[in-house]
C-alpha positions as a printed NumPy array, in Angstrom:
array([[  9.517,  19.897,  21.176],
       [  7.338,  17.584,  19.08 ],
       [  3.702,  18.577,  18.531],
       [  1.097,  15.813,  18.647],
       [ -2.607,  15.786,  17.785],
       [ -3.48 ,  13.983,  21.032],
       [ -1.983,  13.488,  24.502],
       [  0.751,  10.884,  24.13 ],
       [ -0.246,   9.272,  27.418],
       [ -3.527,   8.212,  25.795],
       [ -1.763,   5.75 ,  23.498],
       [ -2.721,   2.224,  24.603],
       [  0.87 ,   1.101,  24.998],
       [  4.568,   1.874,  24.765],
       [  5.505,   2.575,  21.134],
       [  8.75 ,   0.695,  21.704],
       [  6.703,  -2.517,  22.013],
       [  5.524,  -2.201,  18.414],
       [  7.101,  -4.569,  15.919],
       [  6.789,  -5.062,  12.155],
       [  6.142,  -8.518,  10.699],
       [  6.789,  -8.998,   6.975],
       [  4.888, -11.506,   4.825],
       [  5.352, -12.175,   1.116],
       [  2.172, -13.277,  -0.589],
       [  2.5  , -15.863,  -3.348],
       [ -0.143, -16.904,  -5.879],
       [ -0.437, -20.618,  -6.49 ],
       [ -1.195, -19.852, -10.152],
       [  2.234, -18.288, -10.532],
       [  0.768, -15.238, -12.31 ],
       [  2.452, -12.723, -10.026],
       [  5.805, -14.457, -10.379],
       [  5.511, -14.54 , -14.169],
       [  4.946, -10.771, -14.268],
       [  7.634, -10.041, -11.707],
       [  5.33 ,  -8.739,  -8.987],
       [  5.811,  -9.344,  -5.247],
       [  3.078,  -8.353,  -2.81 ],
       [  4.252,  -7.646,   0.716],
       [  1.987,  -7.258,   3.73 ],
       [  3.607,  -5.679,   6.789],
       [  1.683,  -6.238,  10.003],
       [  2.095,  -3.797,  12.852],
       [  1.988,  -5.756,  16.072],
       [  2.258,  -4.895,  19.74 ],
       [  3.417,  -7.244,  22.487],
       [  0.773,  -8.014,  25.095],
       [  1.126,  -6.301,  28.44 ],
       [  0.999,  -8.193,  31.699],
       [ -1.661,  -5.979,  33.189],
       [ -3.616,  -5.197,  30.004],
       [ -5.532,  -7.053,  27.387],
       [ -4.266,  -5.099,  24.391],
       [ -1.937,  -6.873,  22.006],
       [ -1.742,  -8.429,  18.581],
       [ -2.068,  -6.676,  15.226],
       [ -2.85 ,  -2.967,  15.37 ],
       [ -2.189,  -1.976,  11.765],
       [ -0.823,  -3.008,   8.41 ],
       [  0.997,  -1.701,   5.33 ],
       [  0.914,  -3.026,   1.764],
       [  3.767,  -2.838,  -0.722],
       [  4.298,  -4.12 ,  -4.233],
       [  7.779,  -4.807,  -5.58 ],
       [  8.047,  -4.823,  -9.396],
       [ 11.193,  -6.619, -10.493],
       [ 13.391,  -4.872, -13.013],
       [ 13.22 ,  -6.174, -16.579],
       [ 12.374,  -4.965, -20.072],
       [  8.605,  -5.447, -19.779],
       [  6.328,  -3.073, -21.67 ],
       [  3.909,  -2.809, -18.744],
       [  4.263,  -3.64 , -15.049],
       [  0.803,  -5.235, -15.068],
       [ -0.623,  -8.37 , -16.721],
       [ -2.375,  -7.84 , -20.037],
       [ -5.939,  -6.74 , -19.567],
       [ -5.421,  -6.032, -15.874],
       [ -7.867,  -3.411, -14.6  ],
       [ -6.693,  -0.244, -13.022],
       [ -8.125,  -1.4  ,  -9.72 ],
       [ -9.462,   0.831,  -7.012],
       [ -6.509,   3.22 ,  -6.79 ],
       [ -6.377,   4.946, -10.178],
       [ -3.812,   7.504,  -9.028],
       [ -1.388,   4.82 ,  -7.925],
       [ -1.964,   2.879, -11.14 ],
       [ -1.064,   5.879, -13.274],
       [  1.934,   6.721, -11.074],
       [  3.347,   3.253, -11.63 ],
       [  2.579,   3.229, -15.341],
       [  4.399,   6.56 , -15.724],
       [  7.608,   4.879, -14.636],
       [  7.612,   2.558, -17.618],
       [  8.194,   2.992, -21.353],
       [  5.087,   1.393, -22.759],
       [  6.472,   1.522, -26.278],
       [ 10.005,   0.127, -25.862],
       [  9.828,  -1.612, -22.524],
       [ 11.751,  -1.037, -19.341],
       [ 11.795,   2.21 , -17.376],
       [ 10.778,   5.438, -19.07 ],
       [ 13.26 ,   8.199, -19.84 ],
       [ 11.501,  10.478, -17.353],
       [ 11.96 ,   7.915, -14.613],
       [ 15.619,   7.343, -15.438],
       [ 16.259,  11.079, -15.321],
       [ 14.519,  11.412, -11.943],
       [ 16.535,   8.888,  -9.922],
       [ 20.174,   8.478,  -9.02 ],
       [ 20.302,   5.039, -10.63 ],
       [ 17.634,   3.18 , -12.57 ],
       [ 19.42 ,  -0.118, -11.965],
       [ 16.987,  -1.767,  -9.547],
       [ 13.406,  -2.752,  -8.814],
       [ 10.455,  -0.447,  -8.247],
       [  8.819,  -0.567,  -4.807],
       [  5.247,   0.73 ,  -4.558],
       [  3.693,   1.934,  -1.293],
       [  0.016,   0.964,  -1.2  ],
       [ -2.294,   1.017,   1.81 ],
       [ -1.291,   2.158,   5.29 ],
       [ -3.709,   1.32 ,   8.108],
       [ -3.441,   1.944,  11.877],
       [ -6.062,   1.262,  14.516],
       [ -7.762,   4.505,  15.716],
       [ -6.387,   4.266,  19.259],
       [ -2.847,   4.416,  17.881],
       [ -3.413,   7.411,  15.647],
       [ -2.65 ,  11.091,  16.28 ],
       [  0.928,  10.654,  17.426],
       [  2.796,  10.505,  14.114],
       [  3.236,   6.713,  14.186],
       [  1.977,   6.221,  10.624],
       [  4.935,   7.923,   8.921],
       [  7.395,   6.37 ,  11.392],
       [  6.169,   2.853,  10.634],
       [  5.955,   3.495,   6.896],
       [  9.518,   4.788,   6.869],
       [ 10.861,   1.742,   8.668],
       [  8.962,  -0.681,   6.457],
       [  9.822,   0.879,   3.131],
       [ 13.526,   1.141,   3.922],
       [ 13.538,  -2.498,   4.907],
       [ 11.972,  -3.488,   1.603],
       [ 13.767,  -0.929,  -0.594],
       [ 17.126,  -2.691,  -0.707],
       [ 17.958,  -3.188,  -4.347],
       [ 15.285,  -0.768,  -5.54 ],
       [ 15.818,   2.2  ,  -7.839],
       [ 12.882,   4.1  ,  -6.302],
       [  9.767,   3.884,  -4.188],
       [  6.493,   5.155,  -5.703],
       [  3.38 ,   6.447,  -3.949],
       [  0.156,   8.289,  -4.808],
       [ -1.045,  10.059,  -1.635],
       [ -4.704,  11.172,  -1.845],
       [ -5.06 ,  14.715,  -0.54 ],
       [ -2.823,  17.393,   0.978],
       [ -2.536,  15.801,   4.42 ],
       [ -1.16 ,  12.484,   3.126],
       [  0.975,  14.302,   0.568],
       [  2.634,  16.154,   3.448],
       [  3.223,  12.883,   5.317],
       [  4.785,  11.344,   2.207],
       [  7.036,  14.375,   1.901],
       [  8.184,  13.779,   5.489],
       [  9.302,  10.299,   4.378],
       [ 11.423,  11.702,   1.556],
       [  8.989,  11.44 ,  -1.334],
       [  9.109,  14.25 ,  -3.878],
       [  6.499,  15.112,  -6.502],
       [  7.957,  14.555,  -9.98 ],
       [  6.665,  16.049, -13.233],
       [  4.138,  14.087, -15.232],
       [  3.879,  11.285, -16.161],
       [  5.595,  10.454, -12.879],
       [  4.092,  10.944,  -9.449],
       [  5.614,  10.891,  -5.987],
       [  8.943,   9.081,  -5.909],
       [ 11.48 ,   8.416,  -3.179],
       [ 15.064,   7.953,  -4.365],
       [ 16.808,   5.67 ,  -1.818],
       [ 20.205,   6.894,  -2.972],
       [ 19.366,  10.572,  -2.41 ],
       [ 20.801,  12.308,   0.609],
       [ 17.49 ,  14.033,   1.414],
       [ 15.724,  10.666,   1.502],
       [ 18.263,   9.289,   3.936],
       [ 17.984,  12.464,   6.042],
       [ 14.207,  11.965,   6.129],
       [ 14.719,   8.41 ,   7.35 ],
       [ 16.905,   9.62 ,  10.226],
       [ 14.344,  12.272,  11.102],
       [ 11.596,   9.641,  11.378],
       [ 13.81 ,   7.573,  13.647],
       [ 14.391,  10.641,  15.832],
       [ 10.648,  11.268,  15.975],
       [ 10.041,   7.689,  17.019],
       [ 12.54 ,   7.968,  19.879],
       [ 11.014,  11.265,  20.998],
       [  7.49 ,   9.739,  20.929],
       [  8.566,   6.706,  22.96 ],
       [ 10.319,   8.925,  25.495],
       [  7.219,  11.144,  25.767],
       [  4.994,   8.14 ,  26.396],
       [  7.248,   6.81 ,  29.145],
       [  7.472,  10.272,  30.724],
       [  3.649,  10.459,  30.75 ],
       [  3.433,   7.122,  32.595],
       [  6.37 ,   7.59 ,  34.924],
       [  5.45 ,   7.115,  38.538]])
C-alpha cells in the first residue's frame, strides 16, 4: 500500500482531471535559436468541477532542451551562471569546453550520446496539491514527453529530499564533472517511468475511494 504525507481525500480534486499543457518559448531576438536552446514551460492544469470553483493552473515545470552540435559551451558567451549554480555546473560538465561537443565523461555515462540534452529546471505545485507524490508523477510524464531524441536528461536537485525524488524518476548521480543524469535508453529509467505511472493510478484510485458514496 502506498504511503502518503497527507490524507488523499484532502486533495482538492480527482488527480485524473489533471492535464499537462506544453508551451515552447521563443525569443524575438533569435538568441536562443542561435545557441540551440529551447525553453519549455509545462503547465499543470485541472478541469473545473461542476460543483466547485477550483480549476485552472495548479503548477508548472520548466525544461531546457540544448540541441546537439559541436559547440564549446551550451550557453551564450558572457552568460551569467544565473540563480541555479548547481544546475549550471551540471550542464557545463556535459560539454567539452576545449574541443566542443559532449565531454568524454558524458559520452561514457549514457547509452548513446547521439541526441540533445534535456535539462529539468523548476518544478512547482500549489500547496493544496502537495503531499501525495504528484510532483514526481508529473515530472516523469513531462520529461518523457520532451525527452524524445535526447541522449540524457540532466538535473541538479537541492538537498536530500529532492535528490531522492529525482532518483525515483530514474536519475542517477554521476561522478564529477557530471551531476544527476537520466539515460532514456536505460532499462532502469524505463522501469522508473512505469513505477511512476503505477503510483499515479494508485493515487487516483485512493482519491476516488475516499470520496465514494
